C-alpha positions in Angstrom: 11.1 -85.5 64.8 11.1 -84.5 68.5 8.9 -84.6 71.5 6.8 -81.6 72.6 5.4 -81.5 76.1 1.9 -80.1 76.3 -0.6 -79.9 79.1 -3.3 -82.5 79.6 -6.0 -79.9 78.8 -4.3 -79.0 75.5 -4.0 -82.7 74.7 -7.7 -83.2 75.4 -8.5 -80.2 73.1 -6.3 -81.7 70.4 -8.1 -85.0 70.7 -11.5 -83.5 70.4 -10.6 -81.1 67.5 -8.7 -83.9 65.7 -11.7 -86.3 66.0 -14.1 -83.6 64.8 -11.9 -82.8 61.8 -10.8 -86.3 61.0 -7.2 -85.7 61.9 -4.9 -87.5 64.3 -3.9 -85.7 67.5 -0.4 -85.1 65.9 -1.9 -83.8 62.7 -4.2 -81.4 64.6 -1.3 -80.1 66.7 0.8 -79.6 63.6 -2.1 -77.7 61.9 -2.5 -75.4 64.9 1.3 -74.8 65.0 1.4 -73.9 61.3 -1.5 -71.6 61.7 0.0 -70.0 64.7 3.4 -69.7 63.1 1.9 -68.0 60.0 -0.2 -65.7 62.2 3.0 -64.5 63.9 4.9 -64.1 60.6 2.0 -62.4 58.9 -0.1 -60.5 61.5 -1.9 -58.7 58.7 -3.6 -62.0 57.6 -6.8 -63.3 59.1 -7.6 -67.0 59.6 -9.2 -67.3 56.1 -6.1 -65.9 54.4 -3.8 -68.1 56.4 -5.8 -71.2 55.4 -5.6 -70.1 51.8 -1.9 -69.6 52.1 -1.6 -73.2 53.5 -3.6 -74.6 50.6 -1.4 -72.7 48.1 1.7 -73.9 49.8 0.5 -77.5 49.7 -0.3 -77.2 46.0 3.2 -75.9 45.5 4.8 -78.8 47.3 4.5 -78.0 51.0 5.4 -75.3 53.5 9.0 -74.2 53.6 9.5 -72.5 57.0 12.9 -71.0 56.0 11.4 -69.4 52.9 8.3 -68.2 54.9 10.6 -66.5 57.5 12.7 -64.9 54.7 9.6 -63.8 52.8 8.0 -62.3 55.9 11.2 -60.5 56.9 11.7 -59.0 53.4 8.1 -57.8 53.3 8.4 -55.7 56.4 10.1 -52.3 56.6 13.4 -52.4 58.4 13.3 -51.7 62.1 14.7 -48.2 63.0 17.0 -50.0 65.4 18.3 -52.4 62.7 22.0 -52.4 62.4 22.7 -50.7 65.7 24.8 -52.3 68.4 
C-alpha cells in the first residue's frame, strides 16, 4: 500500500461520492481508479460495459491488472511502428 497525494477538491469530491454510495473515501478513490484504468485500456467500452466487466471480474475472484494489460494489448492490432528502433 502506498500514499497518493490528491488535491483538496478531489478529496472533497471523493468524500461526497463515497458517502452517497456508502463507500469509504479510499474505496471510492479505488473505484474511480479502476474505472479510469479500464477506460484507458478499453476505450471502446462505455461506463455500463466497464461496470459489467468489474462485476464479472469480482465474481471470478477480483481484478488482475497484469492480465487486464496483457488482454488489452493482445486485443489491439500491432502498431505500425512496433519493433522499430
